[in-house]
N, C-alpha and C positions, 0 to 999 in steps of 0.2 A: 504494499499500500504506499510505501514511501514515495512512489512516483505519481500518486494521485489516481488510483484505481477507482473506477466508478461502478464496479460490480462486486458482489459477494465472493469471497474466496474461502473455501473450505480448508481448514488447516489441521484437521484430525489426522493422525498417521494411519498407515495401513493396518488393518485388523483391529482397529479400535471401534468398539460398538458405541453408538450414540445412545445415551440413556433414554429410556421411554418418554420422560418428561419433555425432552427437546427434540425427539426424533422428527416429529411433524413440523416443528419450526425450522429445523435444519433443511428438510426437504423443501419447504416453502421458500427459503432463502436462496436456493440454488440459482434462480434466475432473477434475483432482485437487483435492480440498478439504483443509482443514486436518485434518479427522478421519481422512483417509487416511494422514497422515504422523505423527500423534502423539495419544496419549490425554490429554496434559497439558491442564489448563484454559486457557481463553483469558486472556491477560494483561490486567491492568486498564488502563483507558484512560490513566492517568497513568504507565504503565511506560515507560521510556526506549526509544525506537526504535533499532534497530541493523540492520546489513546485513553479510552475508558474501558473498565472491565465490567461487563453485564454478567454477573456471576449468579447462578441458580443452583440451589441444592435440593435434593429430594428426587423422587422417582415418579410421582403422580402429583397433580395439582393440589390435591388435598393435604399433602404432607410437604409441600415444596415452599421454598422462600427465595428472596432475592436480597443481595447485600447492597445497602444504601448507606450514605452518610450525610450528615448535616454539616455544611461549611461554617466555620467560625464566623460569628457576627462581626468581627473586626477585619475580615479579609477585604482586599482592595477591590476585587470583583466577585460577583456571585455570592456576596456574604449572606449567611443565613439560609442558603438554598439547599434543598435535598438533591443529592447527586449520586451517580455511580462513582466508585473509587476511580481515580485516573489523573492524568496530568500530561505535561509537555514531554516529548521525547528528548532524552539526553544523548549526547554524542556516543556514549558507550553502549546505548541500548541497541540490541539487535532486532530492531523493527517494533511495530506496534504491540505484539504480544509480550515482548520482554519489557516494554515500557509500562503496559497496563498492569503486569504482574508486580513489577518493582514499586510502582506508585501504590497499588493496593496493599502491599506489604508495609510500605512506609506509613500509610495512612491508617490501616486497620489491624495490623500485626498478624494478619493471616499467613499461613504456611503455603507458599506457591506450590509446593511439591504435591499438594492435594487438589490442585486445580487442573482440569482437562480442557485446554482451549479447543473450540470446535470450528469457529468461523470468524472471518473478519468482514464486517459489513462495509459498504462503500463509504469513503471519506465524506464527512459532512462538515459544512461551514457554519461557524458560530460568529456571526458578524460583530456583536459587542465586544468579544475578546479577540477576535481576529484569528482564532485558531481553525485549523482543519483537523477534524477529529475522527479517528478510526474506532468504532465500537467493536470490541472483542467479545463475541459470545463464548461463554465457558460453563462448564459443569463442575460444581464443587463436590467431587467424589469423596473427599475425606475432610469434612469441615473441621476447623480448628477454632479456639476461642478468639473472639475479635473485640477491639476496643479503640477509642480514639488514641492514637500514639502521641500526637502533638496538639494540645488544646488550642494552640494558636492557629491550627489549620482546620481541625475537625472538632465540632462540639458533641457529636453523637455519631455512634456506629450502630446499625440496627440490621437485623435479618427479618425482613418483613414477610409474613406469610402470604402466599399468592391468594389463598381463598379470601382473605381480608382485603387485599389490594383489589381484587376483582369483584367484590361485593358491590352490586349496583348502588347500594346506599353510600359507598365510598367514592363514587365517580360523578363528575360534572365537568363543565367547561369553564375556563376563566377568560376574561376579556381584558386585555391590557390597554392602557390609555392610548397606545398608538393605533388601536383598532384590531390588533391581532387577537384572535380567540382560538384556544387550543384545549385539548384534554388535560384533565387534572385529577389527582387522587388525594383523598384526605384519610390518613391512617395514623393512629397513635400520636396524634397531635402534629403530624408532619404533612405539610402541603407539598405535593409533588407535581410540578408543572414544567413548563418550558421545554428544553432539550430532553431532560430526563423523563418528564411526563409524556411527551410525544413519542419517545422511543418505546417506553413501556406499553403505551396504548397500541402502537403498531405491532410490536412483538405478540401481544395478547391476541390481537386479531388474526395474525398470520399463523399463530400456533394453534388456533381453534379453542383457546381458553376463555375467550371473552363471553360474558353473560350480558343479556340485553340490558342496556341502561339508558337513562333519560339524557339524550344528547341535546335536548332543548333546554336543559337546565344550565343557563349561562350566568356566571356570577362576576361581579366586579373584582378584579384582581387585588386592587389596593384595599378594598374592604375585607376580603378574605385574608390577605396578608396581615392586616392590622389585627384581625381576630386571632391570628396564630402567632402574633408577636415576631413576625419575620420582616426582614428588610427587602423591599422590592429591588429587583435587578432585572433589566430587560433582556433576559436570556430567551431567545426566540427560536422555536422549532415549528416549522410549518409542514 
C-alpha cells in the first residue's frame, strides 16, 4: 500500500484459515476499491502515510468484540475521539501491517504475536489531518490484556462487544456543522463517529452483521458531543 493502492489486498499467508467471524467480510472485501469506501479525493503523493488496526476477537458476532481507544483530550488533533489504534508509518516500519501492530502495541500494550493480519483495505484520505490511512483488518487469535500505555495519548482502551455496537438502539447518524452527516454509534459512554464510525458501519454491512436501524435518526453532532463531554474535531469519513 505504500504506493497508494486503491484496492483491497489480502495478506494472510498460505494455509491460514480465516476465522468464521471474518470469513464473509474477507470474501466481500476481495473486490473492494477506494471508491466503494469513500467519496473523498485521493491524497496527494506527499501526504504522510498512516495505518490503523481494525482488530476483532471472537468467532461469532455474539461473542466478538473490536478494540477501540479514546484519544486523550489534550491531543492536538482528534482530541477525545474514539478511534482504532494506529498512527503514522515510521521509516523503520516494513509497511502498514508493521506500523499498525507497532502503534497498537505502543497505545494499548497488546501482544502483536497474537494478532493475525488478514487484509489491507484501500488507502483512505483524512483531509483534516492530511494523512493517507491504510486500514489493516486483523483477527485477535490470542487476546492479551490491554490498557492505555501513555495517558497523554490515550484516555481509555476498550474491547467493545459487537452485539452492543450493532444494537439498533446504539446507532444513529450525526450531522456536522459543515453539513456532513454520517453513521455513529453510542456504546458505554463512547460516541463513535467520523472515520472510525464510517469504517465500522461499512464493515458491518459488508460482513452481513448489520441489524436494521433507524437511518432517519439524525442528531446534531455538537449537541451529542456536549452530552458525552467530548471535544468536536472535524474528522470526516464519507
